[in-house]
C-alpha angles and dihedrals in degrees: 000000000000091000091051090048092052091048091050091049091047091049092052091048092051091048092050090050092047092241099111117130096341122150131165093272090053092048104041098055125155089252092056092047089049090050092051091049094048091047091054090049087058090049091052090052090052088048088055091054091047095051094045090046091051091052091049091052090048088053090053096255113135107167108130093164093052090051091051091045092060090053094049090045090057090050088049093051094049111029103024089050089052090053090052091058094052122099135221122005092347092062117111093244092056091047091050092049094058108024108022095117093052093053090044090057091047090047093051091047093050097045095046092045090056091046096046097051093048091046090052091068088070092061111028141032129273090242091059091047093051092050100041094042087069086070086087090075100060090041089052092050092051093047091045090050094054103029104031095028090231113169119207130200129219092263090061093056090047089050092052090050090051091051091050089051087056090053088050090055090051092050089046089055089053091052093048090048089047090231101161106170123170129036140293097203093117111000095174092054092044094049090046090053091052092051090047091051090049092054092046092048089051091052091049093046094050090051089048093050093051093046099048093044097045107023124013141309090218091051091052095047092042092053092044089052092050100045095032091056092048096047097042090044092054092045091046091054091047101045113019108037093111094042091052092047090052094057112114099216119213136145094277094051091046092051091049091052090048093049091049093048095046093047090050092046091051090046093052092045096047101037096071089056091057092042090054090052094048126355140280090259093053091048092052090050090055090048090062087084091061091085089052093052088050089052092050089051089047090058088066105028102035101023097242119179113257121233129185086225087076090063091044090050092051092050094046093049090048091051090051091049091051090049091051094051096040092074114047121227123232124232120202088193108089116227116232093218092221091115093080098109120182089227098060103035091250098157092065093045093046089055089054091049091050089051089054092053091050091050089050093048085057111222102201095000112123112259094008095119091063096051101088091050090054090056 
């Protein structure tokens, strides 16, 4: 009896940690490998925006709101136009009647998050930005816990800690290489802007996760295009009129603006697909490698000093990401299933999400039947 009791206790502990009955074949599924690949595609797109932005700064162009405006304008042309052609409750007028204020809040959060993190480079160092930008992950987990009713296991918190260790290795490599980019004119203000951007990104990402899983990817992107264009346009006119007028346009500057806008547009279009497959938290963990891709590009474009810690950092972050996705989370908030648009392959992804919830609920896993009650 004591042996059975110990086995039962051990089984409950493993289930709570997310470690129950997992082997390599369970972990390294095609879906996980696809998620890792898609997450790294997102990181490469962010790398593209970082490199093009660095070249623009080197050319004396500092217009973060103009760069964001081009992205939101592309979303407006493609996705908002698509919403206008829909009929019934999915039409843009019906969406605005019932949910305009929600998308306005998400639009403000997204626009100001982009602006704040770019503005922070004028006041604080790159090292501080890399470290403090990770604040988005714990904020996302807290917001997901309360707003999306997502329930994490011990293995998820361990995975996040492993990813942050990887970021620490990357920052350590910067310190060893004495790569102190950025400014120190007002470190407190700069660090505060980074933390503010992390909170705003978390708010926007949670809204995105709920919308793409319960409503529609096209609706989310269409509304972000509409409100993002309006908000960034107003802010552009108020803050960057002189900076825009001072730009000396040539082919190189135009190409850099185009690369930045297209990378951002692809990032915004592709990210909801990955979020629907996993979660906003998992996506942000995969995006931690974006700084590493930027560093690898910097080795060639900006002559950075190479460090083996960069490779270590990439491997550690990847291990943490695999750990996080190996054990599915459980959501007590039922999805409506209406988000399965024909235009974004939602039916297939919704089926995968439903499978995750069933795995989390446990079926024949010991102690699973008591999990919902504990939530």
